C-alpha positions as semicolon CSV with decimal commas, in nm:
position;residue;x (nm);y (nm);z (nm)
1;M;3,892;-0,046;-0,102
2;P;3,646;-0,168;0,159
3;I;3,272;-0,162;0,127
4;I;3,130;0,140;0,336
5;K;2,791;0,090;0,518
6;Y;2,551;0,377;0,473
7;N;2,557;0,483;0,832
8;S;2,945;0,512;0,821
9;L;2,951;0,734;0,524
10;D;3,012;1,061;0,712
11;D;3,310;0,916;0,888
12;Y;3,446;0,769;0,565
13;L;3,413;1,106;0,379
14;G;3,578;1,290;0,672
15;S;3,892;1,074;0,617
16;L;3,914;1,164;0,249
17;S;4,122;1,432;0,092
18;E;4,100;1,573;-0,263
19;S;4,404;1,389;-0,380
20;T;4,319;1,048;-0,216
21;G;3,944;1,029;-0,294
22;P;3,823;0,771;-0,543
23;R;3,671;0,880;-0,881
24;F;3,398;0,612;-0,883
25;F;3,132;0,537;-0,630
26;L;2,855;0,268;-0,641
27;I;2,563;0,319;-0,409
28;C;2,352;0,003;-0,390
29;G;2,041;-0,106;-0,182
30;E;1,727;0,040;-0,043
31;A;1,607;0,343;-0,245
32;F;1,551;0,578;0,044
33;L;1,884;0,504;0,204
34;A;2,060;0,515;-0,133
35;R;1,906;0,859;-0,200
36;E;2,019;0,993;0,138
37;A;2,368;0,852;0,087
38;F;2,383;1,019;-0,259
39;N;2,276;1,361;-0,122
40;T;2,548;1,331;0,144
41;L;2,810;1,229;-0,115
42;S;2,725;1,481;-0,379
43;A;2,725;1,762;-0,113
44;F;3,071;1,655;-0,010
45;L;3,209;1,631;-0,366
46;L;3,054;1,963;-0,487
47;K;3,106;2,170;-0,178
48;E;3,329;2,410;-0,380
49;V;3,111;2,462;-0,691
50;G;2,762;2,389;-0,580
51;R;2,533;2,089;-0,674
52;E;2,325;2,302;-0,918
53;F;2,629;2,369;-1,143
54;G;2,855;2,065;-1,106
55;L;2,606;1,774;-1,113
56;D;2,492;1,592;-1,428
57;Q;2,216;1,338;-1,367
58;L;2,137;1,048;-1,597
59;E;1,873;0,780;-1,596
60;G;2,053;0,445;-1,597
61;S;1,756;0,245;-1,746
62;T;1,753;0,463;-2,066
63;T;2,108;0,596;-2,102
64;S;2,358;0,396;-2,306
65;M;2,703;0,313;-2,191
66;G;2,847;0,525;-2,469
67;D;2,654;0,830;-2,341
68;I;2,773;0,764;-1,982
69;I;3,136;0,751;-2,090
70;E;3,098;1,058;-2,309
71;Q;2,953;1,261;-2,019
72;T;3,209;1,139;-1,779
73;T;3,511;1,226;-2,001
74;T;3,377;1,561;-2,134
75;F;3,532;1,861;-1,955
76;S;3,332;2,162;-1,853
77;F;3,427;2,499;-1,995
78;L;3,353;2,675;-1,675
79;L;3,401;2,440;-1,382
80;S;3,690;2,200;-1,290
81;R;3,485;1,988;-1,046
82;K;3,213;1,760;-1,203
83;V;2,997;1,474;-1,074
84;I;2,808;1,242;-1,315
85;A;2,527;1,047;-1,138
86;V;2,371;0,753;-1,309
87;K;2,054;0,653;-1,132
88;N;1,915;0,297;-1,135
89;A;2,197;0,157;-1,339
90;P;2,137;-0,207;-1,455
91;L;2,480;-0,325;-1,342
92;F;2,360;-0,661;-1,189
93;S;2,020;-0,700;-1,363
94;G;1,868;-0,729;-1,708
95;A;1,633;-0,474;-1,872
96;G;1,288;-0,413;-1,723
97;S;1,043;-0,310;-1,987
98;S;1,097;-0,284;-2,362
99;S;1,187;0,086;-2,329
100;E;1,469;0,015;-2,094
101;I;1,820;-0,103;-2,173
102;S;2,063;-0,362;-2,028
103;Y;2,444;-0,356;-2,047
104;S;2,620;-0,601;-2,282
105;K;2,946;-0,771;-2,205
106;T;3,110;-0,509;-2,421
107;D;2,947;-0,236;-2,221
108;M;3,069;-0,382;-1,890
109;D;3,418;-0,407;-2,029
110;L;3,410;-0,043;-2,134
111;L;3,276;0,053;-1,791
112;S;3,563;-0,141;-1,625
113;G;3,821;0,028;-1,838
114;L;3,669;0,368;-1,756
115;I;3,677;0,294;-1,376
116;E;4,040;0,165;-1,392
117;K;4,204;0,450;-1,580
118;G;3,964;0,659;-1,784
119;I;3,786;0,900;-1,538
120;P;3,953;1,248;-1,557
121;E;4,101;1,412;-1,253
122;K;3,843;1,610;-1,058
123;H;3,560;1,409;-1,223
124;T;3,360;1,168;-1,029
125;L;3,123;0,899;-1,165
126;V;2,840;0,787;-0,916
127;M;2,609;0,496;-1,002
128;T;2,314;0,365;-0,801
129;C;2,146;0,028;-0,827
130;S;1,913;-0,188;-0,611
131;T;2,123;-0,513;-0,588
132;L;2,478;-0,621;-0,569
133;D;2,639;-0,931;-0,714
134;K;2,981;-1,001;-0,589
135;R;3,041;-1,273;-0,846
136;K;3,049;-1,030;-1,138
137;K;3,380;-0,917;-1,282
138;V;3,273;-0,549;-1,276
139;F;3,223;-0,578;-0,892
140;K;3,595;-0,675;-0,848
141;T;3,686;-0,379;-1,061
142;I;3,475;-0,135;-0,866
143;Q;3,604;-0,272;-0,533
144;A;3,972;-0,233;-0,654
145;H;3,945;0,113;-0,797
146;G;3,628;0,271;-0,649
147;T;3,413;0,283;-0,328
148;I;3,089;0,086;-0,268
149;I;2,841;0,238;-0,036
150;D;2,617;-0,047;0,099
151;C;2,250;0,042;0,164
152;I;2,122;-0,305;0,144
153;V;1,872;-0,407;0,415
154;S;1,743;-0,757;0,444
155;Q;1,387;-0,790;0,325
156;G;1,314;-1,123;0,499
157;V;1,063;-1,189;0,779
158;R;1,288;-1,390;1,010
159;K;1,350;-1,238;1,350
160;A;1,715;-1,131;1,256
161;D;1,587;-0,963;0,937
162;M;1,305;-0,775;1,113
163;D;1,550;-0,664;1,388
164;E;1,777;-0,523;1,115
165;Q;1,486;-0,335;0,964
166;R;1,382;-0,190;1,294
167;V;1,745;-0,065;1,349
168;V;1,729;0,114;1,016
169;L;1,395;0,279;1,093
170;R;1,526;0,379;1,440
171;E;1,827;0,546;1,288
172;I;1,602;0,731;1,038
173;A;1,382;0,851;1,328
174;Q;1,679;0,968;1,532
175;N;1,827;1,167;1,238
176;L;1,496;1,333;1,147
177;L;1,417;1,420;1,512
178;A;1,763;1,557;1,595
179;T;1,727;1,895;1,424
180;P;1,380;1,992;1,555
181;K;1,489;1,844;1,902
182;K;1,200;1,607;1,928
183;R;1,175;1,267;2,101
184;M;0,968;0,964;2,033
185;D;0,884;0,715;2,307
186;A;0,922;0,341;2,255
187;A;0,541;0,285;2,236
188;A;0,505;0,557;1,969
189;F;0,790;0,413;1,772
190;N;0,643;0,063;1,778
191;A;0,295;0,204;1,677
192;L;0,442;0,384;1,385
193;V;0,639;0,082;1,261
194;D;0,313;-0,121;1,291
195;Q;0,142;0,131;1,065
196;T;0,408;0,166;0,799
197;G;0,587;-0,173;0,799
198;F;0,936;-0,152;0,651
199;S;0,891;0,137;0,414
200;P;1,164;0,388;0,498
201;E;1,023;0,647;0,257
202;L;0,667;0,624;0,409
203;F;0,818;0,615;0,760
204;A;1,022;0,928;0,712
205;R;0,730;1,121;0,557
206;N;0,517;1,025;0,866
207;I;0,806;1,143;1,104
208;E;0,793;1,491;0,921
209;K;0,418;1,508;0,959
210;L;0,437;1,426;1,331
211;V;0,702;1,686;1,397
212;A;0,476;1,943;1,241
213;Y;0,178;1,812;1,432
214;V;0,319;1,822;1,778
215;G;0,449;2,182;1,743
216;A;0,624;2,296;2,041
217;N;0,581;1,970;2,232
218;P;0,914;1,795;2,249
219;L;0,769;1,445;2,283
220;I;0,580;1,241;2,019
221;G;0,347;0,982;2,173
222;V;0,102;0,702;2,073
223;N;-0,197;0,944;2,067
224;D;-0,008;1,162;1,812
225;I;0,049;0,852;1,592
226;K;-0,324;0,772;1,606
227;A;-0,408;1,129;1,519
228;V;-0,172;1,170;1,229
229;V;-0,096;0,827;1,077
230;I;-0,431;0,690;0,993
231;R;-0,506;0,425;0,729
232;D;-0,810;0,462;0,521
233;K;-0,961;0,337;0,192
234;K;-0,707;0,537;-0,004
235;D;-0,447;0,292;0,137
236;P;-0,325;0,069;-0,151
237;I;-0,389;-0,242;0,068
238;F;-0,760;-0,164;0,032
239;S;-0,717;-0,205;-0,346
240;L;-0,566;-0,543;-0,289
241;T;-0,838;-0,669;-0,057
242;N;-1,111;-0,529;-0,284
243;A;-0,968;-0,710;-0,587
244;L;-0,953;-1,031;-0,378
245;L;-1,333;-0,984;-0,290
246;E;-1,398;-0,957;-0,666
247;K;-1,189;-1,262;-0,736
248;D;-0,998;-1,052;-0,986
249;A;-0,655;-1,235;-0,970
250;A;-0,492;-1,004;-1,236
251;K;-0,577;-0,684;-1,060
252;A;-0,480;-0,834;-0,722
253;L;-0,138;-0,955;-0,854
254;T;-0,075;-0,610;-1,007
255;V;-0,162;-0,427;-0,683
256;L;0,050;-0,676;-0,482
257;S;0,350;-0,605;-0,702
258;S;0,311;-0,235;-0,639
259;L;0,293;-0,290;-0,269
260;F;0,617;-0,483;-0,270
261;K;0,783;-0,217;-0,478
262;D;0,664;0,052;-0,227
263;G;0,829;-0,142;0,051
264;F;0,524;-0,284;0,229
265;H;0,616;-0,567;0,461
266;P;0,492;-0,924;0,363
267;L;0,344;-0,984;0,709
268;Q;0,156;-0,649;0,681
269;I;0,000;-0,767;0,355
270;L;-0,064;-1,110;0,499
271;K;-0,245;-0,969;0,798
272;S;-0,477;-0,763;0,568
273;L;-0,569;-1,068;0,371
274;E;-0,633;-1,268;0,683
275;N;-0,865;-0,998;0,828
276;Q;-1,057;-0,992;0,505
277;V;-1,107;-1,375;0,497
278;R;-1,196;-1,375;0,864
279;K;-1,467;-1,107;0,795
280;L;-1,619;-1,323;0,514
281;L;-1,617;-1,622;0,748
282;M;-1,802;-1,412;1,006
283;I;-2,064;-1,323;0,740
284;K;-2,116;-1,691;0,653
285;S;-2,149;-1,779;1,022
286;F;-2,400;-1,498;1,068
287;I;-2,612;-1,626;0,768
288;M;-2,614;-1,974;0,896
289;S;-2,722;-1,870;1,254
290;F;-3,041;-1,694;1,129
291;S;-3,323;-1,924;1,007
292;K;-3,506;-1,605;0,888
293;I;-3,265;-1,591;0,598
294;K;-3,446;-1,824;0,357
295;D;-3,210;-1,783;0,064
296;P;-2,848;-1,735;0,182
297;H;-2,736;-1,651;-0,176
298;H;-2,959;-1,363;-0,273
299;F;-2,766;-1,054;-0,170
300;K;-2,644;-0,971;-0,524
301;R;-3,018;-0,959;-0,621
302;M;-3,111;-0,736;-0,324
303;N;-3,109;-0,355;-0,357
304;F;-2,953;-0,130;-0,088
305;N;-3,285;-0,026;0,071
306;G;-3,410;-0,381;0,096
307;F;-3,086;-0,480;0,268
308;K;-3,097;-0,173;0,508
309;Q;-3,464;-0,251;0,609
310;G;-3,454;-0,635;0,617
311;M;-3,095;-0,725;0,698
312;M;-2,940;-0,441;0,909
313;P;-3,173;-0,501;1,214
314;M;-3,054;-0,863;1,224
315;I;-2,689;-0,761;1,180
316;L;-2,707;-0,503;1,462
317;S;-2,874;-0,756;1,690
318;Y;-2,598;-1,015;1,607
319;D;-2,339;-0,744;1,680
320;G;-2,513;-0,667;2,008
321;K;-2,481;-1,029;2,116
322;I;-2,108;-1,023;2,029
323;K;-2,054;-0,697;2,223
324;K;-2,239;-0,842;2,526
325;A;-2,035;-1,158;2,520
326;V;-1,706;-0,969;2,498
327;E;-1,811;-0,723;2,773
328;E;-1,896;-1,002;2,997
329;R;-1,569;-1,180;2,944
330;D;-1,374;-0,851;2,990
331;S;-1,555;-0,766;3,309
332;F;-1,474;-1,107;3,460
333;L;-1,101;-1,069;3,354
334;L;-1,105;-0,707;3,492
335;I;-1,230;-0,828;3,835
336;V;-0,963;-1,106;3,842
337;K;-0,689;-0,860;3,749
338;S;-0,802;-0,597;3,987
339;N;-0,809;-0,845;4,271
340;K;-0,444;-0,923;4,190
341;T;-0,312;-0,576;4,135
342;K;-0,546;-0,389;4,372
343;G;-0,565;-0,113;4,125
344;K;-0,826;0,027;3,878
345;E;-0,815;-0,101;3,523
346;K;-0,966;0,082;3,231
347;K;-1,249;-0,088;3,039
348;K;-1,128;-0,210;2,708
349;V;-1,284;-0,096;2,372
350;I;-1,437;-0,380;2,167
351;P;-1,225;-0,436;1,860
352;A;-1,402;-0,325;1,541
353;D;-1,300;-0,649;1,352
354;L;-1,521;-0,852;1,582
355;L;-1,834;-0,679;1,444
356;L;-2,014;-0,711;1,110
357;A;-2,115;-0,340;1,118
358;P;-1,849;-0,151;1,332
359;N;-2,005;0,174;1,210
360;P;-2,390;0,126;1,214
361;K;-2,447;0,473;1,074
362;S;-2,273;0,370;0,745
363;P;-2,456;0,053;0,636
364;Y;-2,348;0,076;0,265
365;P;-2,003;-0,084;0,313
366;V;-2,173;-0,367;0,495
367;F;-2,417;-0,411;0,207
368;L;-2,120;-0,436;-0,039
369;I;-1,923;-0,698;0,148
370;F;-2,231;-0,902;0,198
371;Q;-2,281;-0,899;-0,178
372;K;-1,920;-0,989;-0,246
373;S;-1,935;-1,274;0,020
374;E;-2,141;-1,468;-0,237
375;N;-1,826;-1,502;-0,448
376;F;-1,698;-1,754;-0,194
377;S;-1,823;-2,071;-0,048
378;L;-1,778;-2,163;0,314
379;E;-1,533;-2,436;0,229
380;E;-1,331;-2,202;0,016
381;L;-1,304;-1,958;0,313
382;K;-1,212;-2,229;0,561
383;D;-0,942;-2,350;0,315
384;A;-0,815;-2,002;0,258
385;M;-0,775;-1,936;0,642
386;I;-0,577;-2,262;0,681
387;A;-0,355;-2,161;0,381
388;L;-0,291;-1,822;0,527
389;S;-0,199;-1,973;0,867
390;D;0,044;-2,205;0,686
391;L;0,197;-1,917;0,494
392;D;0,233;-1,700;0,811
393;Y;0,415;-1,992;0,983
394;Q;0,647;-2,047;0,682
395;L;0,731;-1,677;0,652
396;K;0,829;-1,661;1,017
397;T;1,028;-1,992;1,036
398;S;1,184;-2,053;0,687
399;P;1,354;-1,847;0,424
400;I;1,078;-1,871;0,158
401;E;1,009;-1,602;-0,099
402;A;0,728;-1,399;0,054
403;N;0,604;-1,247;-0,279
404;I;0,582;-1,600;-0,443
405;G;0,379;-1,746;-0,146
406;I;0,132;-1,457;-0,141
407;E;0,087;-1,463;-0,519
408;N;0,018;-1,836;-0,507
409;F;-0,246;-1,775;-0,230
410;I;-0,416;-1,504;-0,440
411;I;-0,416;-1,721;-0,752
412;T;-0,564;-2,020;-0,566
413;I;-0,848;-1,828;-0,390
414;C;-0,944;-1,647;-0,707
415;M;-0,977;-1,967;-0,901
416;K;-1,291;-2,185;-0,925
417;G;-1,305;-2,558;-0,867
418;V;-0,954;-2,592;-0,717
419;S;-0,853;-2,875;-0,490
420;S;-0,860;-2,822;-0,125
421;H;-0,544;-2,691;0,035
422;A;-0,650;-2,839;0,371
423;T;-0,695;-3,186;0,219
424;E;-0,368;-3,179;0,026
425;N;-0,171;-3,074;0,335
426;K;-0,349;-3,263;0,612
427;N;-0,037;-3,458;0,693
428;S;0,176;-3,137;0,724
429;R;-0,029;-2,938;0,962
430;H;0,210;-2,760;1,197
431;Y;-0,064;-2,696;1,447
432;L;-0,268;-3,018;1,438
């Protein structure tokens, strides 16, 4: 039987009859899409008896093959139609933690036998998993006697991969906006994707929030995205950058692993790390530019009141010079553009990441990052920025493992006395 793509499932189910339908389904791939596919499939299979009565759900990581076979072959006293769903079955992967199981060769042979001729009539076994290995013997058995629903989406960062991810997110948006009869313009869609990365679960939740927020308005725009989808310090990426500032490699790697499991895009994570390193470089530059700062390594010994009274006036003066320089540049560009277009252009807002204290009324976060800046030398930060640039280039141009590249960067920057990335790779600079 052919492999069915998740977005063709409705058409496929519409072509089935009770007598021709398979008794085994495998749903593999991205968790959100797999769950949506399972909901559609189970509603189709149990339309006569109801899901609350005819569905038995098992956790694949903790349920033995013997129990799965027993559940599948046991008849119900009250109902003729029955669906057995095994979630997260380790068909193509080993066990995770010590509390989880894996399937032995004997288990796989038993499953193959069950799929070929052991599932009773009007019983359906549905398994879900995250990956698919076409080399395995059980795959050939499933393809011959069951149906595979493909929910796999490329997780790479090449243009083709990212285009595929955007197509998936656009389909999710269209499906969720169809019932409430809402529309989202292209700018709003792009803004929402920028905020969530490729995280279908988070993307769908935000769509639902936006539908509720706009009320009777049929159009969702960029301003609605800004009002509803706001990142703050509760964002798990903040936990990653904070662990980096503390040079706590173990914690940073744990948070990074969680981010990847939650579907955060590698480039989104990389950008956050880059912003943090750039901020630290700005602090080092600020310290070097002020001769009044006699000891540039004394912030950890300074209390908050001393920092607020002694340092904040210099920081605000420094930010004032930055603002003035940016405003002069933008004014010049505005005049040039206005002369060409003969129209009025709005004055741009100065980006917050150019300032040491973007919110002068809240000096405490500034105090903390100045303290943590002492964990890094200027050479370390320069080296880190070059390493991030290299990693960004590699992720966009070659099929490297994003998680391994970012893990290596975190381990390197959190270590002391490591060799210079810039020196080691001086002959492979893609931009020099």
